[in-house]
DRENPA-3360 file (N, C-alpha, C; in nm, 2 decimals, always signed):
BEGIN
1 = MIRCGVDM = +10.51/+12.26/+10.83/+10.43/+12.14/+10.80/+10.50/+12.07/+10.69 ~ +10.51/+11.94/+10.70/+10.56/+11.85/+10.59/+10.45/+11.75/+10.56 ~ +10.42/+11.73/+10.43/+10.33/+11.63/+10.39/+10.40/+11.54/+10.29 ~ +10.36/+11.41/+10.28/+10.42/+11.32/+10.19/+10.31/+11.22/+10.14 ~ +10.34/+11.17/+10.02/+10.25/+11.07/+9.96/+10.33/+10.98/+9.87 ~ +10.29/+10.85/+9.86/+10.36/+10.75/+9.78/+10.25/+10.67/+9.71 ~ +10.29/+10.62/+9.59/+10.20/+10.54/+9.51/+10.28/+10.45/+9.42 ~ +10.23/+10.33/+9.39/+10.29/+10.23/+9.30/+10.18/+10.18/+9.21;
9 = IECARIAA = +10.22/+10.15/+9.09/+10.12/+10.10/+8.99/+10.19/+10.00/+8.90 ~ +10.12/+9.90/+8.85/+10.17/+9.81/+8.75/+10.16/+9.88/+8.62 ~ +10.27/+9.88/+8.55/+10.28/+9.95/+8.42/+10.18/+9.89/+8.32 ~ +10.15/+9.76/+8.33/+10.05/+9.69/+8.24/+9.91/+9.76/+8.25 ~ +9.88/+9.82/+8.37/+9.75/+9.88/+8.38/+9.74/+10.00/+8.29 ~ +9.85/+10.08/+8.28/+9.85/+10.20/+8.19/+9.85/+10.15/+8.04 ~ +9.93/+10.05/+8.01/+9.93/+9.99/+7.88/+9.79/+9.95/+7.83 ~ +9.72/+9.88/+7.93/+9.58/+9.83/+7.90/+9.49/+9.95/+7.88;
17 = GIERGGER = +9.50/+10.05/+7.96/+9.42/+10.17/+7.94/+9.44/+10.24/+7.81 ~ +9.56/+10.25/+7.76/+9.59/+10.30/+7.63/+9.53/+10.22/+7.52 ~ +9.55/+10.09/+7.54/+9.49/+9.99/+7.44/+9.34/+10.01/+7.43 ~ +9.27/+10.01/+7.54/+9.13/+10.02/+7.54/+9.08/+10.16/+7.50 ~ +9.14/+10.27/+7.56/+9.08/+10.40/+7.54/+9.15/+10.49/+7.45 ~ +9.27/+10.46/+7.41/+9.34/+10.54/+7.31/+9.36/+10.68/+7.36 ~ +9.33/+10.78/+7.26/+9.35/+10.92/+7.29/+9.26/+10.97/+7.41 ~ +9.14/+10.91/+7.42/+9.05/+10.96/+7.53/+9.12/+10.93/+7.66;
25 = FLNRFFTA = +9.17/+10.81/+7.68/+9.24/+10.77/+7.80/+9.36/+10.86/+7.82 ~ +9.44/+10.87/+7.72/+9.57/+10.95/+7.74/+9.54/+11.10/+7.78 ~ +9.44/+11.16/+7.72/+9.40/+11.30/+7.74/+9.33/+11.32/+7.88 ~ +9.27/+11.21/+7.93/+9.20/+11.22/+8.06/+9.31/+11.23/+8.17 ~ +9.41/+11.15/+8.16/+9.51/+11.13/+8.26/+9.64/+11.22/+8.25 ~ +9.67/+11.26/+8.13/+9.80/+11.32/+8.10/+9.79/+11.45/+8.02 ~ +9.88/+11.54/+8.05/+9.88/+11.67/+7.98/+9.96/+11.64/+7.85 ~ +9.94/+11.74/+7.75/+10.02/+11.72/+7.63/+10.17/+11.72/+7.66;
33 = GERQDCAD = +10.21/+11.80/+7.75/+10.36/+11.81/+7.78/+10.41/+11.68/+7.84 ~ +10.33/+11.62/+7.93/+10.37/+11.49/+7.99/+10.37/+11.38/+7.88 ~ +10.28/+11.38/+7.79/+10.28/+11.28/+7.68/+10.40/+11.30/+7.59 ~ +10.44/+11.43/+7.56/+10.55/+11.46/+7.48/+10.68/+11.41/+7.56 ~ +10.69/+11.44/+7.68/+10.81/+11.40/+7.76/+10.83/+11.25/+7.77 ~ +10.72/+11.18/+7.77/+10.72/+11.03/+7.78/+10.71/+10.96/+7.65 ~ +10.69/+11.03/+7.54/+10.67/+10.97/+7.41/+10.56/+10.87/+7.41 ~ +10.46/+10.89/+7.50/+10.34/+10.79/+7.52/+10.39/+10.65/+7.55;
41 = KPYRLAAR = +10.51/+10.63/+7.61/+10.55/+10.50/+7.65/+10.48/+10.47/+7.78 ~ +10.41/+10.35/+7.79/+10.33/+10.32/+7.91/+10.41/+10.32/+8.04 ~ +10.53/+10.26/+8.04/+10.61/+10.25/+8.16/+10.65/+10.39/+8.22 ~ +10.67/+10.49/+8.12/+10.70/+10.62/+8.17/+10.58/+10.70/+8.21 ~ +10.47/+10.68/+8.14/+10.34/+10.74/+8.18/+10.29/+10.68/+8.32 ~ +10.32/+10.55/+8.34/+10.28/+10.49/+8.47/+10.35/+10.56/+8.59 ~ +10.48/+10.60/+8.57/+10.55/+10.67/+8.67/+10.48/+10.80/+8.70 ~ +10.44/+10.87/+8.59/+10.36/+11.00/+8.61/+10.23/+10.97/+8.68;
49 = FAGKEAVA = +10.16/+10.87/+8.64/+10.03/+10.83/+8.71/+10.05/+10.81/+8.86 ~ +10.16/+10.74/+8.89/+10.19/+10.71/+9.04/+10.22/+10.85/+9.10 ~ +10.29/+10.93/+9.03/+10.33/+11.06/+9.09/+10.20/+11.15/+9.12 ~ +10.11/+11.14/+9.03/+9.98/+11.22/+9.05/+9.91/+11.17/+9.17 ~ +9.90/+11.04/+9.19/+9.84/+10.98/+9.30/+9.92/+11.02/+9.43 ~ +10.05/+11.02/+9.43/+10.13/+11.05/+9.54/+10.11/+11.20/+9.58 ~ +10.10/+11.29/+9.49/+10.07/+11.43/+9.51/+9.93/+11.44/+9.57 ~ +9.83/+11.38/+9.52/+9.70/+11.38/+9.57/+9.69/+11.34/+9.72;
57 = KALGSGIG = +9.77/+11.23/+9.75/+9.78/+11.18/+9.89/+9.84/+11.28/+9.98 ~ +9.95/+11.35/+9.93/+10.01/+11.45/+10.01/+9.92/+11.57/+10.04 ~ +9.83/+11.60/+9.94/+9.73/+11.70/+9.96/+9.62/+11.66/+10.05 ~ +9.61/+11.53/+10.08/+9.51/+11.47/+10.17/+9.37/+11.46/+10.11 ~ +9.37/+11.46/+9.98/+9.24/+11.46/+9.91/+9.21/+11.33/+9.83 ~ +9.31/+11.26/+9.79/+9.28/+11.16/+9.69/+9.25/+11.23/+9.56 ~ +9.25/+11.15/+9.45/+9.24/+11.21/+9.32/+9.09/+11.25/+9.29 ~ +9.00/+11.21/+9.37/+8.86/+11.24/+9.34/+8.82/+11.39/+9.34;
65 = DIRWVDIE = +8.89/+11.46/+9.42/+8.86/+11.61/+9.43/+8.94/+11.69/+9.33 ~ +9.04/+11.62/+9.26/+9.13/+11.69/+9.17/+9.12/+11.62/+9.04 ~ +9.13/+11.70/+8.93/+9.14/+11.64/+8.80/+9.28/+11.59/+8.78 ~ +9.29/+11.48/+8.70/+9.42/+11.42/+8.68/+9.52/+11.52/+8.62 ~ +9.47/+11.60/+8.53/+9.56/+11.70/+8.46/+9.59/+11.83/+8.54 ~ +9.53/+11.84/+8.66/+9.56/+11.94/+8.76/+9.70/+11.92/+8.82 ~ +9.75/+11.80/+8.81/+9.88/+11.76/+8.86/+9.96/+11.72/+8.74 ~ +10.06/+11.80/+8.71/+10.14/+11.78/+8.59/+10.29/+11.75/+8.63;
73 = IRTAEARR = +10.35/+11.65/+8.58/+10.49/+11.62/+8.61/+10.57/+11.62/+8.48 ~ +10.65/+11.72/+8.46/+10.73/+11.74/+8.34/+10.87/+11.69/+8.37 ~ +10.95/+11.68/+8.26/+11.09/+11.65/+8.27/+11.17/+11.78/+8.27 ~ +11.25/+11.80/+8.37/+11.33/+11.92/+8.38/+11.47/+11.88/+8.34 ~ +11.57/+11.97/+8.38/+11.71/+11.95/+8.35/+11.76/+11.82/+8.41 ~ +11.85/+11.76/+8.35/+11.91/+11.63/+8.39/+11.80/+11.52/+8.41 ~ +11.69/+11.54/+8.34/+11.58/+11.44/+8.34/+11.51/+11.43/+8.48 ~ +11.53/+11.53/+8.56/+11.47/+11.53/+8.69/+11.32/+11.57/+8.68;
81 = PRLILHGK = +11.23/+11.50/+8.75/+11.09/+11.54/+8.73/+11.06/+11.67/+8.80 ~ +10.97/+11.75/+8.74/+10.93/+11.88/+8.80/+10.78/+11.88/+8.81 ~ +10.73/+11.92/+8.93/+10.59/+11.92/+8.95/+10.53/+12.06/+8.92 ~ +10.42/+12.06/+8.85/+10.34/+12.18/+8.83/+10.20/+12.16/+8.86 ~ +10.14/+12.24/+8.95/+10.01/+12.22/+9.00/+9.92/+12.32/+8.92 ~ +9.80/+12.28/+8.89/+9.70/+12.37/+8.82/+9.57/+12.35/+8.90 ~ +9.48/+12.44/+8.87/+9.34/+12.43/+8.91/+9.32/+12.40/+9.06 ~ +9.24/+12.31/+9.09/+9.20/+12.27/+9.23/+9.33/+12.22/+9.31;
89 = AKEMAREM = +9.42/+12.15/+9.24/+9.54/+12.11/+9.32/+9.62/+12.23/+9.36 ~ +9.64/+12.32/+9.27/+9.71/+12.44/+9.31/+9.64/+12.52/+9.42 ~ +9.51/+12.53/+9.41/+9.43/+12.60/+9.52/+9.44/+12.53/+9.65 ~ +9.43/+12.40/+9.65/+9.45/+12.32/+9.78/+9.58/+12.34/+9.84 ~ +9.69/+12.33/+9.76/+9.83/+12.35/+9.81/+9.84/+12.49/+9.87 ~ +9.79/+12.59/+9.80/+9.80/+12.72/+9.85/+9.72/+12.74/+9.99 ~ +9.60/+12.68/+10.00/+9.53/+12.69/+10.12/+9.60/+12.62/+10.23 ~ +9.67/+12.51/+10.20/+9.74/+12.44/+10.31/+9.88/+12.50/+10.34;
97 = GLAEWDIS = +9.92/+12.60/+10.26/+10.05/+12.67/+10.28/+10.16/+12.59/+10.23 ~ +10.14/+12.49/+10.14/+10.25/+12.41/+10.08/+10.31/+12.48/+9.97 ~ +10.44/+12.53/+9.99/+10.51/+12.61/+9.90/+10.62/+12.54/+9.82 ~ +10.68/+12.44/+9.88/+10.79/+12.37/+9.82/+10.75/+12.22/+9.80 ~ +10.78/+12.17/+9.68/+10.75/+12.03/+9.65/+10.87/+11.96/+9.60 ~ +10.88/+11.83/+9.62/+10.98/+11.75/+9.55/+10.91/+11.62/+9.52 ~ +10.95/+11.57/+9.40/+10.89/+11.44/+9.36/+10.99/+11.35/+9.30 ~ +10.98/+11.22/+9.33/+11.08/+11.13/+9.27/+11.00/+11.02/+9.21;
105 = LSHSEALA = +11.04/+10.98/+9.09/+10.97/+10.87/+9.01/+11.07/+10.76/+8.98 ~ +11.02/+10.64/+8.97/+11.11/+10.53/+8.93/+11.02/+10.42/+8.87 ~ +11.08/+10.35/+8.78/+11.00/+10.24/+8.71/+11.09/+10.13/+8.67 ~ +11.03/+10.01/+8.66/+11.09/+9.90/+8.59/+11.00/+9.87/+8.47 ~ +11.02/+9.76/+8.41/+10.93/+9.72/+8.30/+10.79/+9.69/+8.36 ~ +10.79/+9.64/+8.48/+10.66/+9.59/+8.54/+10.59/+9.69/+8.63 ~ +10.67/+9.77/+8.71/+10.62/+9.85/+8.82/+10.67/+9.99/+8.81 ~ +10.59/+10.09/+8.85/+10.63/+10.23/+8.86/+10.59/+10.28/+9.00;
113 = IAVAVAKS = +10.68/+10.36/+9.06/+10.65/+10.41/+9.20/+10.69/+10.56/+9.20 ~ +10.62/+10.63/+9.29/+10.65/+10.77/+9.30/+10.63/+10.81/+9.45 ~ +10.71/+10.91/+9.49/+10.71/+10.97/+9.62/+10.70/+11.12/+9.60 ~ +10.60/+11.19/+9.67/+10.59/+11.33/+9.67/+10.60/+11.38/+9.81 ~ +10.68/+11.49/+9.83/+10.70/+11.55/+9.96/+10.67/+11.70/+9.94 ~ +10.59/+11.76/+10.03/+10.56/+11.90/+10.03/+10.60/+11.96/+10.16 ~ +10.64/+12.09/+10.16/+10.68/+12.16/+10.28/+10.61/+12.30/+10.28 ~ +10.56/+12.34/+10.39/+10.51/+12.48/+10.40/+10.62/+12.58/+10.40;
121 = AD = +10.59/+12.70/+10.37/+10.69/+12.81/+10.36/+10.76/+12.84/+10.49 ~ +10.69/+12.82/+10.60/+10.74/+12.87/+10.73/+10.83/+12.76/+10.79;
% end
């Protein structure tokens, strides 16, 4: 089985959320590691936000069934994004047999986009 999800967001929405909600907003949507990797820069966080939405779509759930921080996107070697699932997201992926994931993020000053692809082990 192969599953995929895609999402795009205006970077200004994340900047506005940070402006309005500060630490509360940041901690609701992003892990400490994501915040560190992105240095709290809105355009970089927007790409992570789109990535979380794309993963939730690949899981077929939407974000309502999963906490935002259950989907973590860290920066690995060569600045490649690395997906780490926690909690309900990890449980859902396991139940669906999704063992391999790949995620791609991109952004401009105005827009961020992400694509997530998952494949079952068989």
